[in-house]
C-alpha positions as CSV (number, residue, x, y, z in Angstrom):
1,M,0.0,0.0,0.0
2,V,2.9,2.4,0.8
3,A,4.3,1.8,-2.7
4,L,0.9,2.6,-4.3
5,E,0.5,5.7,-2.2
6,R,3.9,6.9,-3.2
7,L,2.9,6.5,-6.8
8,G,-0.1,8.7,-6.2
9,I,-2.6,5.8,-6.1
10,A,-5.0,6.1,-3.2
11,T,-5.4,3.2,-0.9
12,A,-7.7,2.3,2.0
13,A,-6.2,-0.2,4.4
14,V,-8.7,-1.7,6.9
15,A,-7.9,-3.0,10.4
16,T,-9.8,-3.6,13.6
17,E,-9.8,-1.0,16.3
18,P,-7.4,-2.6,18.8
19,F,-4.6,-2.1,16.2
20,V,-4.8,1.7,16.0
21,D,-1.5,2.2,17.8
22,E,0.3,-0.4,15.7
23,A,-1.1,1.1,12.4
24,L,0.0,4.6,13.4
25,E,3.5,3.4,14.3
26,Q,3.8,1.5,11.0
27,A,2.8,4.6,9.1
28,R,5.4,6.6,10.9
29,V,8.2,3.9,10.4
30,L,7.3,3.8,6.7
31,A,7.7,7.6,6.4
32,M,3.9,8.1,5.9
33,P,2.9,9.6,9.3
34,D,-0.3,11.1,7.8
35,Y,-1.6,7.8,6.5
36,R,-4.8,6.8,8.2
37,M,-6.5,3.4,8.0
38,V,-10.1,2.6,8.2
39,Y,-10.9,0.9,11.5
40,V,-13.8,-1.5,12.1
41,P,-15.0,-3.1,15.3
42,H,-13.1,-6.1,16.8
43,P,-13.3,-9.1,16.7
44,V,-14.2,-10.1,13.2
45,Q,-13.2,-13.8,13.2
46,L,-16.4,-14.8,15.1
47,L,-18.7,-13.0,12.7
48,T,-21.0,-14.8,10.2
49,V,-20.6,-14.1,6.5
50,G,-23.7,-11.9,6.7
51,E,-22.2,-9.9,9.6
52,V,-19.0,-9.4,7.8
53,H,-21.0,-8.1,4.8
54,E,-22.8,-5.7,7.2
55,L,-19.5,-4.5,8.6
56,A,-18.1,-3.9,5.1
57,D,-21.2,-2.0,4.1
58,R,-20.8,0.3,7.2
59,A,-17.1,0.8,6.4
60,W,-17.6,1.4,2.7
61,P,-18.4,5.2,2.8
62,E,-15.1,5.9,4.6
63,I,-13.2,3.5,2.3
64,L,-14.7,5.2,-0.8
65,T,-13.8,8.7,0.6
66,R,-10.2,7.6,1.1
67,L,-10.0,6.2,-2.4
68,T,-11.5,9.3,-4.0
69,A,-10.4,12.2,-1.8
70,G,-6.9,12.6,-3.1
71,G,-4.6,10.9,-0.8
72,A,-3.9,9.4,2.6
73,T,-3.8,12.5,4.6
74,S,-7.4,12.4,5.7
75,P,-7.7,11.8,9.5
């Protein structure tokens, strides 16, 4: 994703909420401190397929915004 962002191709990485600190640290280490991921509730491994679809549907507007808003600097 970092390589794509550096090429000017917007990305939208998704993680669960307990990994916020790790995601911010990885962005810093990879010299992209402004990169912000899309976070969804945790845990996901116990969800049914239908529940995962609902979770994705709820996250979709933020993902779409990140892919179309011109970069990874959105908070």
